[in-house]
SEBA-225612 format. One record per atom (N, C-alpha, C, O): x, y, z. Coordinates in steps of 0.05 Angstrom, whole numbers, plus 32768, in hexadecimal, padded with zeros to 4 digits. Layout:
% residues N
XYZ;...
***
This chain:
% residues 130
8AD48429861D;8AE4842D8635;8AFA84188635;8AF984048627;8B0D841D8645;8B24840B8645;8B2183F48659;8B1083F4866A;8B3483E18656;8B3483CA8668;8B4A83CF867C;8B5F83DA8676;8B4583C58694;8B5983C886A9;8B5A83AD86B7;8B4683A486C1;8B7183A286B8;8B75838786C5;8B62837286B9;8B5A836086C7;8B5C837486A0;8B4D83608692;8B2F83648696;8B1F8353868D;8B26837986A2;8B0A837E86A6;8B0183958694;8B0F83AA8692;8AEB83928688;8AE183A98678;8AD083BA868A;8AC383B1869D;8AD083D48684;8AC183E78695;8AAE83F78683;8AB784058671;8A9483F48689;8A818404867A;8A6D8410868E;8A6D840886A6;8A5D84228685;8A4A84318696;8A36841E86A3;8A2F842286BA;8A2C840B8695;8A1783F9869F;8A2183E786B6;8A1283E186C8;8A3B83E086B6;8A4583CE86CA;8A5483DD86E0;8A5E83D086F3;8A5583F786DE;8A64840786F2;8A558408870C;8A3D840D870D;8A6284038722;8A558404873C;8A5084218746;8A438425875A;8A5A84348738;8A558451873E;8A40845C872C;8A3B8475872B;8A32844B871C;8A1E84548709;8A0984668716;8A02847B870B;89FE845D872D;89E8846D873B;89F384898742;89E5849D873F;8A0B848A874D;8A1684A48755;8A1B84B6873D;8A1684CE873E;8A2584A98728;8A2A84B9870F;8A1084C48704;8A0E84DB86FB;89FB84B38704;89E084BC86FA;89D584D2870B;89CB84E68701;89D884D08726;89CE84E58738;89DD84FF8733;89D185148732;89F784FD8731;8A078515872C;8A0185228711;8A01853A870E;89FB851186FD;89F4851B86E3;89D9852A86E5;89D6854086D9;89C6851E86F3;89AC852B86F7;89AF85458706;89A2855986FF;89C08545871B;89C4855E872A;89D185738719;89CA858B871B;89E3856B8708;89F1857E86F6;89DC858A86E3;89DD85A286DE;89CB857986D8;89B6858386C5;89A3859686D4;899C85AB86CA;899C858F86ED;898A85A086FD;899785BA8703;898A85CF8703;89B185B9870A;89C085D28710;89C185E486F7;89BF85FC86F9;89C685D886E0;89C785E886C7;89AC85F586C2;89AB860C86BA;899785E586C7;897B85F086C3;8976860786D6;896B861C86CE;897F860486EF;897B861A8703;898B863286FB;8981864986FE;89A3862F86F2;89B4864586E9;89A7865486D2;89A6866C86D1;899D864486BF;898F865086A8;8976866086B1;8970867586A7;8967865586C4;8950866386CF;8958867D86DC;894B869286D7;896C867D86EC;8975869586F9;897F86AA86E5;897A86C286E8;898D86A186D1;899786B386BC;898086BF86AC;898286D686A3;896B86B086A8;895586BA8698;894086C986A8;892D86D4869D;894486C986C3;893086D886D4;891B86C586E0;890C86CE86F1;891B86AC86D9;8909869986E5;8916868E86FE;8926867C86FD;890F86998715;891C8692872E;89118679873A;891F866B8749;88F886738734;88EB865C8741;88DF864A872C;88D786528716;88DF86308732;88D2861D8720;88B4861E8724;88AA86298738;88A686128712;888886118714;88808603872E;886D860B873B;888F85EE8735;888985DF874D;888D85F18766;887C85F18778;88A386008766;88A88612877D;88928627877F;8889862E8794;888B86328768;887586468767;885B863B8771;884D86488780;885586228769;883C86158771;883D86118790;88298616879D;88538608879B;8855860487B8;8852861F87C6;8846862087DC;885E863487BC;885B864F87C8;883E865887C8;8835866387DB;8831865387B2;8814865B87AF;8804864B87C3;87F2865687D0;8809863187C6;87FB862187D9;87FF862B87F5;87EC862D8805;8818863287FC;881E863C8816;88108657881B;8805865C8831;881186688807;880486828809;87E6867F880C;87D9868D881C;87DA866C87FE;87BD86678800;87B6865E881C;87A286668828;87C7864C8827;87C386438843;87C4865A8856;87B3865C8868;87D8866B8853;87DB86828865;87C386968862;87B986A08876;87BA869A884A;87A386AC8845;878A86A18851;877A86B0885D;87868687884F;876F867A885C;876F867E887A;875B86858886;878786798885;878A867D88A2;8785869B88AA;877786A188BE;879086AD889A;878C86C9889F;876F86D1889E;876586E088AF;876186C78889;874486CE8886;873486C4889E;872286D288A7;873B86AC88A8;872D86A288C0;873286B488D8;871F86BA88E7;874A86BC88DC;875186CE88F2;874386E988EE;873A86F58902;874386F388D6;8737870D88D0;8719870C88D6;870E871F88E2;870B86F688CD;86EF86F488D3;86E986F388F1;86D686FF88FB;86FB86E488FF;86F886E2891C;86FB86FE8929;86EC8706893B;870F870D891F;871587288929;86FD873A8924;86F587498936;86F28739890C;86DA87498906;86C387428918;86B487538921;86C08728891E;86AA871F8930;86AF872B894C;869B8732895A;86C8872B8955;86CE8737896F;86C887548970;86BE875E8984;86CE8762895B;86C8877F895A;86AA8784895C;86A08795896A;869B8773894D;867D8776894E;86728770896A;8661877E8974;867D875B8977;867487558992;867B876B89A5;866B877389B6;8694877689A2;869C878D89B3;868A87A489B0;868187B189C3;868387AB8997;867087C18992;865587BC899E;864987CE89AA;864B87A3899C;8631879C89A8;8633879F89C6;862087A989D2;8649879789D2;864C879A89EF;864C87B889F7;864087C08A0B;865A87C889E7;865B87E489ED;863F87F189EB;8638880189FC;863087E989D7;861587F389D4;860487EB89EC;85F587FC89F6;860687D289F5;85F787C98A0C;85FF87D88A25;85ED87E08A35;861987DC8A29;862287EB8A40;861888088A40;861088128A55;861888148A28;860D882F8A26;85F088308A2E;85E788428A3C;85E0881D8A25;85C4881C8A2B;85C088178A49;85AE88248A55;85D088058A55;85CD88008A72;85D4881A8A82;85C688218A94;85EA88278A7A;85F288408A88;85DC88558A85;85D688638A97;85D188578A6D;85BC886B8A67;85A488648A78;859788768A84;859D884B8A7A;858688428A8A;858B88488AA8;857988528AB5;85A388428AB1;85A988488ACE;85A888668AD3;859E886E8AE8;85B388758AC1;85B288928AC4;8595889C8AC5;858E88AD8AD5;858588918AB3;856888998AB2;855A88918ACC;854B88A08AD7;856088788AD6;8554886F8AEF;855D88818B07;854D88888B18;857788878B07;858288988B1C;857488B48B1B;856D88BF8B30;857188BE8B03;856388D88B00;854788D78B0A;853D88EA8B17;853888C28B03;851D88BF8B0C;851B88BD8B2A;850A88C98B37;852E88AE8B36;852E88AB8B53;853488C58B60;852788CC8B74;854788D58B56;854D88EF8B61;853589018B5F;852E89108B72;852789018B48;851089128B44;84FA890A8B58;84ED891B8B63;84F688F08B5C;84E288E68B6E;84E988EF8B8B;84D788F88B9A;850288EC8B92;850B88F58BAD;850789138BB1;84FE891B8BC6;850D89238B9D;850989408B9F;84EB89478BA2;84E489588BB1;84DB89388B92;84BE893D8B94;84B489368BB0;84A489458BBB;84BD89208BBB;84B589198BD6;84BE892E8BEA;84AF89358BFC;84D689388BE7;84E0894D8BF9;84CF89668BF6;84C889738C0A;84C9896D8BDD;84B989858BD8;849C89828BE3;849189958BEE;8491896A8BE0;847689658BEB;847689688C09;846489748C15;848B895E8C16;848D89618C33;848E897E8C3B;848189878C4E;849D898E8C2C;849F89AB8C31;848489B98C2D;847B89CA8C3C;847789B18C17;845D89BE8C10;844989B78C26;843A89C98C2F;8449899E8C2F;843689978C45;843D89A78C5E;842B89B08C6C;845689A98C64;845E89B88C7C;845689D68C7A;844C89E18C8D;845A89E28C63;845289FE8C5F;84348A018C61;842A8A138C6E;842589EF8C53;840789F18C54;83FD89EC8C70;83EB89FA8C79;840989D98C7D;840189D38C99;840789EB8CAB;83F689F38CBB;841E89F88CA8;84258A0F8CB8;84128A268CB1;84098A358CC3;840C8A2A8C98;83FA8A3F8C90;83DE8A3A8C9B;83D18A4D8CA5;83D58A218C9B;83BA8A1B8CA5;83BA8A208CC3;83A68A2A8CCE;83CF8A188CD1;83D08A1C8CEE;83D08A3A8CF4;83C38A438D07;83DF8A498CE4;83E08A668CE8;83C48A738CE4;83BB8A838CF4;83B68A6A8CCF;839C8A758CC9;83888A6D8CDF;83798A7E8CE8;83888A548CE8;83768A4C8CFD;837C8A5B8D17;836A8A638D25;83958A5E8D1D;839D8A6D8D35;83938A8A8D33;83898A958D47;83978A978D1D;838E8AB28D19;836F8AB48D1B;83648AC78D25;83628A9F8D10;83458A9F8D10;833B8A9C8D2D;83278AA98D35;83488A8C8D3D;83408A898D59;83458AA28D69;83368AA88D7C;83598AB08D62;835F8AC98D70;834E8AE08D66;834E8AF68D71;833F8ADC8D52;832D8AF08D47;833A8B048D35;832E8B188D2F;83528AFF8D2E;83608B128D1D;83558B108D00;83558B248CF1;834D8AFA8CF9;83448AF68CDD;83268AF48CDD;831A8AF18CC8;
***
C-alpha cells in the first residue's frame, strides 16, 4: 500500500478494519445465499432446524388441545347418556304413576258398581221379587 503524508497504511493498522471484515463476511454470506437460491437450497441447516423446532412446539401444543377436545367429547357423551337415562326413568315413573292413578279410579268405579248391584239385589230381595 502507499504512503500518504509520511504514514504507511496497511490492513492491520487501519481503523476501518472491523467494518471491512464485517462487510467481507456479509459479502461471503450473501454469495453463499445466492448460490443456495440458485441451486434450490432455500434454507440453511440452521434455519431448517429452527423451523423443525417451531413445528415440534406447535404440534405438541396441538396434541395437548386435541387430547383435551377428545376428553370434552367423551364427557359430553357421558352427560348425554346420563340425561337419557334420567329422562327414561322419569318417563317410566310417570307411566307407573298414571297406571296407578287409573287403577285407583277403576277400583273406585268397580266398588261403586258392586255396591249398587248389591243394593239393587238386597232391595229386590226385600220386595220379594227375587
